[in-house]
C-alpha positions as CSV (number, residue, x, y, z in Angstrom):
1,X,50.0,-16.4,5.1
2,X,50.2,-18.6,8.0
3,X,50.1,-22.2,7.2
4,X,46.7,-22.6,8.9
5,X,45.2,-19.9,6.4
6,X,46.6,-21.8,3.3
7,X,44.8,-24.8,4.4
8,X,41.6,-22.9,5.4
9,X,41.6,-21.3,1.8
10,X,42.2,-24.3,0.1
11,X,39.1,-26.4,1.6
12,X,36.2,-26.0,-1.1
13,X,33.3,-24.8,1.0
14,X,29.7,-25.7,-0.4
15,X,27.3,-22.3,-0.8
16,X,24.8,-22.1,2.2
17,X,21.3,-23.3,1.5
18,X,20.0,-20.5,3.3
19,X,21.7,-17.5,5.3
20,X,20.8,-16.2,8.7
21,X,19.3,-13.1,7.1
22,X,16.5,-15.5,5.1
23,X,15.9,-17.6,8.0
24,X,15.2,-15.0,10.6
25,X,13.1,-11.8,10.4
26,X,13.8,-9.0,13.4
27,X,10.3,-7.2,14.2
28,X,10.8,-3.4,13.5
29,X,8.6,-2.7,16.7
30,X,9.5,-5.2,19.4
31,X,12.9,-6.4,17.8
32,X,12.0,-10.1,18.2
33,X,13.9,-12.6,16.4
34,X,11.0,-14.8,14.5
35,X,11.4,-17.5,11.9
36,X,10.8,-15.8,8.6
37,X,8.5,-18.9,7.5
38,X,6.6,-18.2,10.8
39,X,6.3,-14.5,10.0
40,X,5.0,-15.1,6.3
41,X,2.5,-17.6,7.7
42,X,1.2,-15.1,10.0
43,X,0.2,-12.5,7.2
44,X,3.6,-10.6,7.8
45,X,2.2,-9.8,11.3
46,X,4.8,-10.0,14.1
47,X,3.2,-12.8,16.4
48,X,4.9,-11.3,19.4
49,X,3.4,-7.6,19.7
50,X,1.2,-7.7,16.6
51,X,3.2,-5.2,14.3
52,X,1.8,-5.0,11.1
53,X,4.6,-5.0,8.9
54,X,4.7,-3.3,5.2
55,X,3.8,-6.0,2.3
56,X,4.2,-5.7,-1.4
57,X,1.4,-6.2,-4.1
58,X,1.7,-9.8,-4.6
59,X,1.2,-10.7,-1.1
60,X,-1.7,-8.5,-0.5
61,X,-3.5,-9.8,-3.5
62,X,-2.9,-13.4,-2.2
63,X,-4.2,-12.6,1.0
64,X,-7.4,-11.1,-0.3
65,X,-8.5,-12.8,-3.1
66,X,-10.2,-16.4,-3.4
67,X,-8.1,-17.4,-6.2
68,X,-5.3,-15.6,-8.3
69,X,-6.7,-12.3,-9.7
70,X,-6.8,-10.9,-13.2
71,X,-4.3,-8.0,-13.0
72,X,-5.8,-5.0,-15.0
73,X,-3.2,-3.2,-17.5
74,X,-2.2,0.5,-16.2
75,X,-2.8,3.3,-18.9
76,X,0.4,4.4,-20.9
77,X,1.5,7.9,-19.6
78,X,4.3,10.1,-20.4
79,X,7.4,9.4,-18.2
80,X,9.7,12.1,-16.9
81,X,7.6,15.3,-18.5
82,X,9.7,17.6,-16.4
83,X,13.1,16.0,-17.2
84,X,14.0,16.3,-13.6
85,X,17.3,15.3,-11.9
86,X,18.1,15.7,-8.4
87,X,21.3,13.5,-7.3
88,X,20.0,11.1,-9.9
89,X,18.1,11.2,-13.1
90,X,14.6,10.6,-12.7
91,X,14.7,7.5,-15.2
92,X,17.4,6.1,-13.2
93,X,15.4,6.3,-10.3
94,X,12.3,4.6,-12.3
95,X,14.6,1.8,-13.4
96,X,15.9,0.8,-9.8
97,X,12.2,1.0,-8.5
98,X,11.3,-1.4,-11.3
99,X,13.7,-3.7,-10.7
100,X,13.2,-3.8,-6.9
101,X,9.5,-4.4,-7.3
102,X,9.0,-5.9,-10.8
103,X,6.2,-3.6,-11.2
104,X,5.7,-0.7,-13.7
105,X,4.8,2.2,-11.1
106,X,3.4,2.4,-7.3
107,X,-0.2,1.3,-7.9
108,X,-1.6,-2.0,-9.2
109,X,-5.5,-2.8,-10.0
110,X,-6.9,-6.4,-10.1
111,X,-10.2,-7.8,-10.4
112,X,-11.3,-10.8,-8.6
113,X,-13.4,-12.4,-5.8
114,X,-13.5,-11.8,-2.2
115,X,-15.6,-14.4,-0.2
116,X,-17.2,-14.9,-3.6
117,X,-17.9,-11.1,-3.9
118,X,-16.5,-9.6,-7.2
119,X,-14.3,-6.4,-6.6
120,X,-11.6,-4.4,-8.2
121,X,-8.6,-3.9,-5.7
122,X,-6.0,-1.4,-6.0
123,X,-2.7,-1.8,-4.2
124,X,-0.2,1.0,-3.6
125,X,3.1,-0.1,-2.8
126,X,5.4,1.8,-0.6
127,X,8.8,0.1,-2.0
128,X,8.2,1.6,-5.4
129,X,9.9,5.1,-4.5
130,X,7.7,5.4,-1.4
131,X,4.6,4.7,-3.1
132,X,4.7,8.5,-4.3
133,X,1.7,9.8,-6.4
134,X,2.3,10.4,-10.0
135,X,0.7,10.6,-13.1
136,X,0.9,6.8,-13.5
137,X,-0.7,6.3,-10.1
138,X,-3.5,9.0,-10.7
139,X,-4.1,7.1,-14.3
140,X,-4.1,3.8,-12.6
141,X,-6.8,4.7,-10.2
142,X,-8.9,6.4,-12.7
143,X,-8.9,3.1,-14.5
144,X,-9.8,1.2,-11.7
145,X,-12.7,2.9,-10.9
146,X,-13.8,3.1,-14.5
147,X,-13.2,-0.9,-14.6
148,X,-15.3,-1.3,-11.5
149,X,-18.2,1.1,-13.0
150,X,-18.2,-1.0,-15.9
151,X,-18.3,-4.5,-14.2
152,X,-20.6,-2.8,-11.5
153,X,-18.6,-3.7,-8.5
154,X,-16.9,-2.2,-5.5
155,X,-13.4,-0.3,-5.9
156,X,-11.3,-1.1,-2.6
157,X,-8.1,0.7,-2.7
158,X,-5.0,0.0,-0.1
159,X,-3.1,3.4,0.1
160,X,0.7,3.4,1.3
161,X,2.7,6.8,0.4
162,X,4.8,9.4,1.4
163,X,2.9,12.0,-0.8
164,X,3.3,13.5,-4.3
165,X,6.1,12.4,-6.3
166,X,8.5,15.6,-6.2
167,X,10.2,14.6,-9.7
168,X,6.7,15.5,-11.4
169,X,6.0,18.7,-9.8
170,X,2.5,20.4,-10.0
171,X,1.5,17.5,-12.3
172,X,1.7,15.0,-9.5
173,X,-0.5,17.3,-7.4
174,X,-3.2,17.5,-10.5
175,X,-3.8,14.0,-9.5
176,X,-5.5,14.8,-6.3
177,X,-8.4,16.8,-8.5
178,X,-8.5,14.3,-11.2
179,X,-8.8,11.1,-8.8
180,X,-11.7,13.0,-7.0
181,X,-13.7,13.4,-10.0
182,X,-13.2,10.0,-11.0
183,X,-14.8,8.9,-7.5
184,X,-17.9,11.3,-7.9
185,X,-18.4,9.1,-11.2
186,X,-18.2,5.9,-9.0
187,X,-20.5,7.2,-6.8
188,X,-23.1,8.2,-8.9
189,X,-23.2,5.0,-10.3
190,X,-24.1,3.7,-6.8
191,X,-21.0,1.6,-5.9
192,X,-19.2,2.0,-3.2
193,X,-15.5,3.2,-2.4
194,X,-13.6,1.4,0.6
195,X,-10.2,2.8,1.9
196,X,-8.0,0.8,3.8
197,X,-4.9,2.8,5.0
198,X,-1.8,1.2,5.6
199,X,1.6,2.3,6.9
200,X,2.1,5.0,5.9
201,X,-0.1,6.9,4.5
202,X,1.0,10.7,4.3
203,X,1.1,14.0,2.3
204,X,-1.2,14.5,-1.0
205,X,-2.5,11.2,-0.7
206,X,-4.0,11.8,2.6
207,X,-5.3,15.1,1.3
208,X,-7.2,13.5,-1.6
209,X,-8.5,10.0,-2.5
210,X,-7.4,8.2,0.8
211,X,-9.8,9.9,2.9
212,X,-12.6,10.3,0.4
213,X,-14.0,6.5,1.1
214,X,-17.2,5.4,1.9
215,X,-16.0,3.3,4.8
216,X,-12.5,4.3,5.9
217,X,-10.4,1.3,7.5
218,X,-6.9,1.3,8.6
219,X,-4.9,-1.6,9.7
220,X,-3.5,-1.6,13.2
221,X,-0.7,1.1,14.0
222,X,-0.4,2.5,10.7
223,X,0.8,5.8,10.5
224,X,-1.7,8.2,8.8
225,X,-1.3,11.9,8.4
226,X,-0.5,15.1,5.8
227,X,2.3,16.8,7.6
228,X,5.1,15.3,9.6
229,X,4.6,15.5,13.4
230,X,7.8,17.3,13.7
231,X,6.7,20.0,11.2
232,X,3.5,20.2,13.1
233,X,5.1,20.9,16.3
234,X,7.4,23.3,15.1
235,X,4.4,25.5,13.4
236,X,2.0,25.2,16.2
237,X,4.9,25.5,18.9
238,X,3.1,22.5,21.1
239,X,3.8,19.1,21.9
240,X,1.6,16.6,20.1
241,X,-0.2,13.7,22.1
242,X,1.7,10.0,22.0
243,X,0.4,8.2,18.9
244,X,-1.0,11.5,17.5
245,X,-0.9,10.2,13.7
246,X,-1.3,6.2,14.3
247,X,-4.8,4.5,13.4
248,X,-5.7,4.2,16.9
249,X,-5.4,7.7,17.9
250,X,-7.5,8.8,14.4
251,X,-10.2,6.0,15.3
252,X,-10.7,7.6,18.8
253,X,-11.2,11.2,17.3
254,X,-13.5,9.9,14.4
255,X,-11.2,10.1,11.4
256,X,-11.7,6.4,10.8
257,X,-14.5,4.1,10.9
258,X,-12.6,0.9,12.3
259,X,-9.2,-0.5,12.6
260,X,-9.1,-4.1,11.4
261,X,-6.5,-6.7,12.0
262,X,-4.8,-8.2,8.7
263,X,-6.3,-11.6,10.0
264,X,-9.8,-10.2,9.7
265,X,-9.6,-8.0,6.9
266,X,-11.0,-10.2,3.9
267,X,-14.0,-11.0,5.8
268,X,-14.5,-7.4,7.1
269,X,-14.4,-6.5,3.6
270,X,-16.8,-9.1,2.3
271,X,-19.3,-8.0,4.7
272,X,-18.9,-4.4,3.8
273,X,-19.6,-5.5,-0.2
274,X,-22.6,-7.4,1.2
275,X,-24.2,-4.3,2.9
276,X,-23.0,-1.3,0.7
277,X,-23.5,-3.2,-2.7
278,X,-26.1,-6.0,-2.2
279,X,-26.9,-6.4,-5.8
280,X,-23.3,-6.8,-6.6
281,X,-22.7,-9.1,-3.8
282,X,-26.1,-11.2,-5.2
283,X,-24.8,-11.2,-8.8
284,X,-21.6,-12.5,-7.7
């Protein structure tokens, strides 16, 4: 070791207050470097190209509700019913996801007001095992719908998922009819079900509750589909159009009712509650 290295290593450096990773955010679409604070203040939307980044449960609730909402407890379900193991044990994957997100599972419900209108809002978090639909997610959706019926208010669901949770096998697929039946009960009660599809919403989630809304909304640029584009191209042996599974393409082809910028989403949802549930809006 040279004398320069010895001197340098002997100098006590104070830890940095903020690293470069904390100060800057690199946009996944245009690759612009943006101050993290500016990006967060812009609702996690790139101010250069308007790319809507994925956000978690807390950020979504903060953007939507007038005040901190009342979180609804999710039903207790049996974990690891199949004793599944791939490269890791399923309980180990669950433990890692809970540590990463701070949530029990991929879908959280909350009750609060959106521009003065009561609503139950469910948010599916892609950061929790890809937002995958398992028994706990199905139970949480049913619980959210039941809470909406009891409180006579709309149920609004933000979807984000890679599909069914493979570690729960057919039990995860059974959540598709289970949630469909619960949504039929919500309609019988005369209450609206509004879906906001965020990036990405795919697989069995798209094939069930994500596409059953009275109003179908999507965030700009959201990936929405059932099977992946490559799988479809290999099956039909044709090249698919550009942006085939993006929100704007689906809007143009009648699969969605509207694509709404994140800045306008709260006001748009309040307007829809006024229109679809005037009695609930008046009571609020």
